[in-house]
Each structure stands twice: as C-alpha cells, then as structure tokens.
ZAMARGU-4260 file (C-alpha; in steps of 0.2 Angstrom, whole numbers, plus 5000, padded with zeros to 4 digits):
<rodrens>
0) 4581/4889/4776 | 4572/4896/4790 | 4569/4888/4807 | 4552/4882/4816 | 4551/4885/4836
5) 4538/4870/4843 | 4528/4874/4858 | 4522/4856/4864 | 4511/4853/4876 | 4503/4870/4878
10) 4500/4872/4897 | 4487/4877/4908 | 4473/4873/4896 | 4461/4858/4896 | 4467/4845/4883
15) 4481/4844/4870 | 4489/4856/4859 | 4505/4862/4851 | 4511/4877/4842 | 4522/4880/4827
20) 4532/4898/4824 | 4538/4899/4806 | 4554/4909/4804 | 4562/4919/4790 | 4579/4918/4785
25) 4582/4933/4799 | 4574/4926/4813 | 4559/4936/4810 | 4542/4926/4813 | 4535/4923/4796
30) 4518/4913/4802 | 4513/4903/4817 | 4499/4888/4818 | 4489/4882/4831 | 4488/4862/4829
35) 4475/4852/4840 | 4481/4834/4836 | 4468/4829/4849 | 4455/4817/4841 | 4438/4812/4849
40) 4424/4802/4840 | 4408/4806/4849 | 4396/4811/4836 | 4401/4794/4828 | 4400/4781/4841
45) 4384/4789/4848 | 4375/4782/4834 | 4363/4767/4836 | 4361/4772/4854 | 4344/4776/4861
50) 4341/4796/4863 | 4337/4797/4881 | 4354/4789/4884 | 4365/4806/4877 | 4364/4815/4893
55) 4373/4803/4902 | 4384/4797/4886 | 4392/4816/4882 | 4396/4822/4901 | 4411/4811/4897
60) 4417/4821/4884 | 4425/4832/4895 | 4427/4833/4915 | 4429/4850/4915 | 4413/4854/4907
65) 4400/4841/4911 | 4386/4851/4916 | 4385/4859/4900 | 4385/4844/4887 | 4373/4836/4902
70) 4361/4850/4899 | 4364/4855/4881 | 4361/4837/4877 | 4343/4834/4888 | 4337/4851/4879
75) 4339/4842/4863 | 4332/4827/4870 | 4318/4837/4877 | 4314/4841/4857 | 4318/4823/4852
80) 4303/4819/4863 | 4293/4833/4859 | 4292/4837/4879 | 4292/4854/4889 | 4299/4853/4907
85) 4289/4859/4920 | 4295/4879/4927 | 4304/4871/4944 | 4313/4859/4933 | 4319/4871/4922
90) 4325/4882/4936 | 4333/4868/4942 | 4343/4866/4927 | 4348/4881/4927 | 4354/4883/4943
95) 4366/4868/4941 | 4372/4879/4925 | 4375/4892/4936 | 4385/4881/4948 | 4398/4875/4931
100) 4399/4894/4927 | 4406/4898/4945 | 4416/4882/4947 | 4424/4886/4930 | 4426/4902/4925
105) 4434/4904/4945 | 4446/4889/4939 | 4453/4896/4923 | 4455/4915/4930 | 4463/4909/4947
110) 4472/4894/4943 | 4477/4893/4924 | 4479/4912/4921 | 4482/4923/4936 | 4499/4917/4938
115) 4504/4928/4921 | 4494/4943/4929 | 4499/4941/4946 | 4519/4936/4941 | 4521/4942/4922
120) 4525/4934/4908 | 4543/4932/4910 | 4543/4926/4927 | 4552/4909/4933 | 4540/4897/4926
125) 4546/4885/4940 | 4534/4899/4951 | 4522/4905/4938 | 4509/4893/4942 | 4497/4891/4957
130) 4510/4884/4968 | 4519/4899/4966 | 4501/4908/4970 | 4501/4899/4985 | 4518/4903/4991
135) 4515/4923/4984 | 4497/4925/4991 | 4489/4910/5002 | 4476/4919/5006 | 4470/4923/4988
140) 4474/4903/4985 | 4464/4898/4997 | 4450/4911/4991 | 4451/4904/4975 | 4448/4886/4980
145) 4433/4890/4990 | 4426/4897/4975 | 4426/4884/4965 | 4423/4872/4979 | 4406/4880/4980
150) 4403/4881/4964 | 4405/4861/4962 | 4395/4859/4977 | 4380/4866/4970 | 4383/4854/4956
155) 4384/4840/4967 | 4370/4843/4979 | 4356/4845/4964 | 4364/4832/4955 | 4373/4822/4966
160) 4388/4822/4956 | 4402/4834/4953 | 4405/4828/4934 | 4398/4814/4925 | 4381/4818/4933
165) 4364/4805/4930 | 4352/4820/4935 | 4344/4829/4919 | 4331/4819/4911 | 4319/4821/4894
170) 4305/4829/4901 | 4314/4836/4917 | 4326/4829/4932 | 4327/4816/4942 | 4329/4825/4960
175) 4324/4841/4968 | 4332/4850/4978 | 4330/4849/4997 | 4327/4862/5008 | 4344/4860/5017
180) 4353/4861/5002 | 4345/4878/4996 | 4349/4885/5013 | 4366/4879/5012 | 4369/4889/4995
185) 4362/4903/5000 | 4371/4904/5017 | 4387/4904/5009 | 4382/4915/4995 | 4388/4935/5003
190) 4405/4926/5010 | 4409/4917/4992 | 4402/4934/4980 | 4416/4943/4992 | 4431/4935/4987
195) 4424/4935/4969 | 4424/4953/4971 | 4441/4952/4977 | 4447/4943/4961 | 4437/4960/4951
200) 4448/4970/4960 | 4464/4961/4955 | 4458/4961/4937 | 4453/4977/4934 | 4472/4982/4945
205) 4480/4974/4931 | 4470/4981/4918 | 4473/4997/4924 | 4491/4996/4924 | 4493/4986/4908
210) 4486/4996/4894 | 4501/4995/4883 | 4503/4976/4883 | 4483/4975/4882 | 4484/4985/4866
215) 4498/4976/4860 | 4492/4960/4863 | 4479/4949/4849 | 4470/4965/4847 | 4459/4961/4832
220) 4442/4964/4823 | 4430/4949/4824 | 4413/4946/4823 | 4405/4940/4841 | 4392/4925/4845
225) 4381/4923/4859 | 4364/4920/4869 | 4352/4935/4873 | 4337/4936/4881 | 4328/4951/4878
230) 4343/4960/4873 | 4352/4955/4891 | 4367/4942/4892 | 4359/4924/4893 | 4368/4908/4896
235) 4355/4895/4899 | 4342/4898/4886 | 4338/4914/4875 | 4340/4919/4855 | 4357/4917/4846
240) 4365/4934/4842 | 4378/4937/4830 | 4385/4953/4826 | 4399/4960/4815 | 4415/4969/4816
245) 4408/4985/4817 | 4397/4978/4834 | 4379/4980/4823 | 4368/4964/4821 | 4369/4954/4808
250) 4357/4939/4814 | 4346/4934/4831 | 4339/4916/4828 | 4331/4902/4835 | 4344/4890/4840
255) 4335/4876/4829 | 4339/4887/4814 | 4360/4886/4818 | 4364/4878/4804 | 4355/4889/4791
260) 4369/4902/4798 | 4384/4893/4803 | 4396/4882/4793 | 4411/4872/4796 | 4427/4875/4788
265) 4442/4863/4790 | 4462/4865/4789 | 4473/4849/4785 | 4484/4856/4799 | 4471/4855/4814
270) 4459/4844/4821 | 4449/4856/4827 | 4433/4865/4814 | 4431/4883/4811 | 4414/4890/4812
275) 4408/4903/4802 | 4395/4914/4796 | 4389/4905/4782 | 4380/4922/4774 | 4399/4929/4774
280) 4410/4913/4770 | 4427/4909/4776 | 4437/4918/4781 | 4427/4933/4781 | 4411/4928/4794
285) 4425/4920/4807 | 4419/4926/4824 | 4422/4925/4842 | 4413/4917/4857 | 4413/4914/4876
290) 4416/4929/4888 | 4420/4942/4876 | 4408/4937/4863 | 4392/4936/4874 | 4397/4954/4883
295) 4401/4960/4864 | 4383/4955/4859 | 4375/4960/4876 | 4367/4976/4879 | 4364/4973/4896
300) 4365/4961/4910 | 4350/4958/4920 | 4358/4959/4937 | 4364/4974/4949 | 4382/4969/4953
305) 4387/4961/4935 | 4376/4975/4926 | 4387/4988/4936 | 4403/4979/4928 | 4397/4975/4914
310) 4394/4996/4909 | 4412/4998/4916 | 4418/4984/4902 | 4405/4995/4888 | 4415/5008/4893
315) 4432/5001/4887 | 4429/5006/4868 | 4418/5014/4857 | 4413/4999/4849 | 4417/4981/4851
320) 4432/4977/4867 | 4443/4969/4854 | 4458/4963/4865 | 4460/4946/4868 | 4467/4950/4886
325) 4449/4956/4890 | 4442/4939/4889 | 4449/4938/4908 | 4439/4953/4915 | 4422/4947/4904
330) 4425/4929/4913 | 4424/4938/4931 | 4408/4947/4927 | 4401/4933/4919 | 4405/4923/4936
335) 4396/4939/4944 | 4383/4936/4934 | 4382/4919/4937 | 4381/4922/4958 | 4366/4934/4955
340) 4358/4921/4944 | 4359/4909/4956 | 4352/4916/4972 | 4338/4923/4960 | 4335/4905/4956
345) 4337/4897/4976 | 4325/4911/4980 | 4310/4908/4968 | 4296/4900/4976 | 4296/4884/4964
350) 4314/4880/4967 | 4308/4868/4980 | 4293/4861/4971 | 4292/4842/4965 | 4286/4845/4950
355) 4301/4841/4941 | 4294/4831/4926 | 4283/4829/4911 | 4280/4814/4906 | 4288/4809/4885
360) 4274/4804/4876 | 4280/4801/4857 | 4295/4805/4847 | 4298/4820/4835 | 4313/4813/4828
365) 4325/4826/4828 | 4333/4839/4842 | 4343/4855/4844 | 4350/4860/4862 | 4360/4875/4864
370) 4367/4881/4881 | 4382/4894/4883 | 4396/4885/4890 | 4408/4894/4900 | 4421/4894/4885
375) 4405/4897/4871 | 4391/4894/4863 | 4388/4875/4863 | 4375/4866/4849 | 4369/4847/4852
380) 4359/4841/4836 | 4351/4824/4837 | 4342/4814/4824 | 4333/4798/4828 | 4322/4785/4819
385) 4302/4782/4825 | 4310/4774/4840 | 4321/4788/4846 | 4337/4777/4841 | 4351/4789/4835
390) 4354/4790/4817 | 4364/4806/4817 | 4373/4817/4829 | 4381/4835/4825 | 4392/4846/4839
395) 4399/4863/4837 | 4406/4865/4853 | 4411/4879/4863 | 4429/4881/4861 | 4427/4877/4840
400) 4418/4894/4839 | 4434/4903/4844 | 4448/4889/4834 | 4449/4902/4822 | 4452/4917/4836
405) 4463/4906/4844 | 4475/4902/4828 | 4473/4922/4825 | 4479/4928/4841 | 4493/4914/4842
410) 4500/4923/4826 | 4498/4939/4831 | 4508/4935/4847 | 4522/4927/4840 | 4524/4942/4826
415) 4524/4954/4840 | 4533/4947/4854 | 4543/4933/4848 | 4560/4935/4841 | 4569/4920/4834
420) 4587/4927/4835 | 4584/4931/4856 | 4573/4918/4859 | 4567/4919/4879 | 4554/4906/4886
425) 4542/4921/4891 | 4540/4926/4872 | 4534/4907/4871 | 4524/4909/4887 | 4516/4926/4879
430) 4510/4914/4864 | 4502/4901/4874 | 4494/4915/4885 | 4485/4920/4869 | 4478/4903/4870
435) 4475/4903/4889 | 4462/4919/4885 | 4448/4909/4878 | 4452/4896/4890 | 4452/4880/4879
440) 4444/4865/4882 | 4452/4852/4867 | 4444/4836/4871 | 4427/4843/4870 | 4428/4852/4853
445) 4440/4837/4844 | 4428/4826/4833 | 4426/4819/4816 | 4416/4809/4805 | 4425/4793/4796
450) 4441/4787/4797 | 4454/4796/4808 | 4471/4797/4794 | 4486/4785/4801 | 4503/4784/4794
455) 4516/4771/4801 | 4535/4775/4799 | 4546/4758/4800 | 4562/4765/4803 | 4582/4758/4804
460) 4592/4760/4817 | 4600/4773/4810 | 4584/4784/4806 | 4581/4781/4789 | 4562/4778/4782
465) 4561/4758/4776 | 4543/4756/4775 | 4528/4766/4777 | 4509/4760/4778 | 4495/4775/4776
470) 4477/4776/4780 | 4468/4790/4772
</rodrens>
C-alpha cells in the first residue's frame, strides 16, 4: 500500500488549508490535493437583510481584504439602487482601493513570501520567517513595515478604520477627504515609493539568479482573467477580459454579464469551488487571476514607472508569462501602479470636493459589483425584493478563481520536488510555497448554499467506532 503525507496547516497564508500527498509503493508522488476545509456561509445568512447593510456585513468575511469586499459590495448596491455616485466619490473609493492594494501586496511579499526567496526553501524554519528577516536585514524589515503602514493609513484617514469600515454607501461615500490628510499622503509618497523600488530590486535579483527553479516550479499553461480599461491594467472599474492558453482574447464583457461566461465546479475534497469559462467547460476552461493573470491580460499599464516594469515582465516570454513564481514579481509591479495611481488621484482637483453622495430614489432589484481584489477578480451579486430586502447573494471571490491553479501547482511541485523515500522539510515547504504564490485568502473564498455535511463518530477507549451520526 502507498503512503500519504499530510501538510497541516499550510503556513504563511490567510485562512486554513491542508495538503495531502499520495505516494505509490515506490515512494513516488502519485497525486496531491489542496484541501480547503474552512467553511463560511455569508451568501446564505445575508438573505433577509436590507441591501444597504451589505457593505458593512461583507467586509467581515475577512480582516485582510475588507476594503475589497466593502467596495465590490457598494458597487453592487449602487446598481440595486439605480444610482451613480458623483465623480469625487468614485475617486475617493478608488483611492481607498489603492491603499488596500499597497498594504496587502506589501504584507504578502515582504512578510509571507520573501523569507523563502531570501533564505531559501531549505533554510531552517525557525529563521525562515519574518522574525528571521528582521534579524538578517533589519533595514529591509523596517521598510516593509512602513510600506504596509502607509497603505493602512490611507485606508484609515479616508474611512476612519483600517478594517471593517462603514464609509462607502449606496450613491457615494460618507465623508470627504481633508486637505490635511491629502497633504500627509502626498508628503509620504516619495519615501515610500523608494522603499517599494528597493523591494522590486530584490525580486528582480532573485529572478535572475533562479531561472532554473522558476522554470521547473509549477510552470503550466492556463487561461487568464482580469479587468482592463482601454486595454490597460485596471483594478477598480473596467471590462472583464479573459484570454486563452495562447494569450489570445477569448472574451471581454461587462461585469454584470459574468454569469454568461463563468460557472463554478465542485469537488468532494474541498469546500472551495472551482470557477471556469463556461464555453470551454470543466476543466478546459480553467484560468488564473490575481497579479499574474492581470498582467497577462493587459496590453499596458497607464502609469510610467509601472509600465516600464510591465515591459520587462512581458519580455520574459514570447506569450503569456506562465511560471507561478512570477506572481511575486507581478505583485510588486501592481504595487508600483497602486502608488502612482494614488498620486494621480490625490492630485486631481476633485479629490477634496464635498460633492460625495447622490440620493437614492428607487430600487432596481438586482446589482453586480466587480473589483480587482489583491488576489483576483471579485464579484458581488445581489437580488432583492421591491423594498431592497436581499433575496439571494452570489459571490465569486478572488481566491476562488485560482483554486484550480493552486491545486495544479501543488500537484506539480510535489511530483517535481518531493521524494517519499528521502523526505525533507524543505521539500514540503516548496509545496506550501506553490500555494503562497497565489497569496490565497481562504476566509474570503469558502462559502456554500445549504447545509454543511456533518459526521460525528463515537469511539471507544481503544479507538473502535461504536456509533456514527451523519448529516449529508
């Protein structure tokens, strides 16, 4: 009989997951699975609430990316109410989103991913972490903390809270940006951008020195999904673009039409669903989202520094850039865009306007909100009755878009690097690192309609099963 290796929990990610690696009789990897056992029920228990409560309820899905849910939710609520926010309110919402991109991407790269890159996958796990990074390079560690703090301060100064805000409302936002806070954000800009460019230097140096590993590490073809505006990278409000394995355009559509193009598959070994392109079916229609997906579908980036790095990124391949480890480089390029776009917004004359809310006058009964969360394309879809009471909710959450890709990456890396007869911790860390490429947020992405299966086993003192109670 073959053996099974279990990695539980997967470390340096948000949420709870495990990996099972199944070996054959010779100790070689036969198949590996990425299991998401976490269960959340936000789609179901939001039913019966008023639509305007959703931008307050849904950020509680996660403390890492509450801004993404807050903004996707309020965009859906705008549609439910048939209202268009004033331009200054839209600028302020996008600025809040740039703060989220900065803080989340910096958290992942510097605190969660960089220990593998700086110390190596086989380093002692006692030092292969953020504490080890502080000891090894305290200057870099301080810069990383300041970068994330800058993003969080943008969020706090706009919305009054770093997490679980009550700021964006149907038709606009609750408070305007003060000149004092605008000046503080601009005053910190040059120093913080310099820190970020230092991080890109580290990433590019690592990429140049590790090409053999990069090409062997979860390098596979897939489709790609992301928002664009006139072909450029877009994180707040654009068209949804889907490209095929060859990089050619498959679809470009409005967010409210997403159900015409995207469906979800279910496997019995995970609570996390598997989105796919409906016209190609499962599994041929699988794709990747997030930073790698967004840069692969974009033709350019609208800000100068990020676009120069984007050209370097595109030069890595004649077609789509496929190796999963390039997620880290793509993530930093997006962060540069987040900085530059934040400055553009802060220098817009309308950013200090107090014309920040339009009145709601009616209920349309349905609304879709879409945004590029740090981890991928996020859809909120609400159906209401004539009073605005929620009757149904559908969420396709950023991390869910990458579920198939994470599972495939785990399987490929295990087969490439794990030797069941000579097992080391570093081999298993490589499998975890395959997941960390995607920066999953599992609290966000696990949800279901209906009852969660439940099995209760009563065992005797010697471990024998005496009775079983099952709810399917």
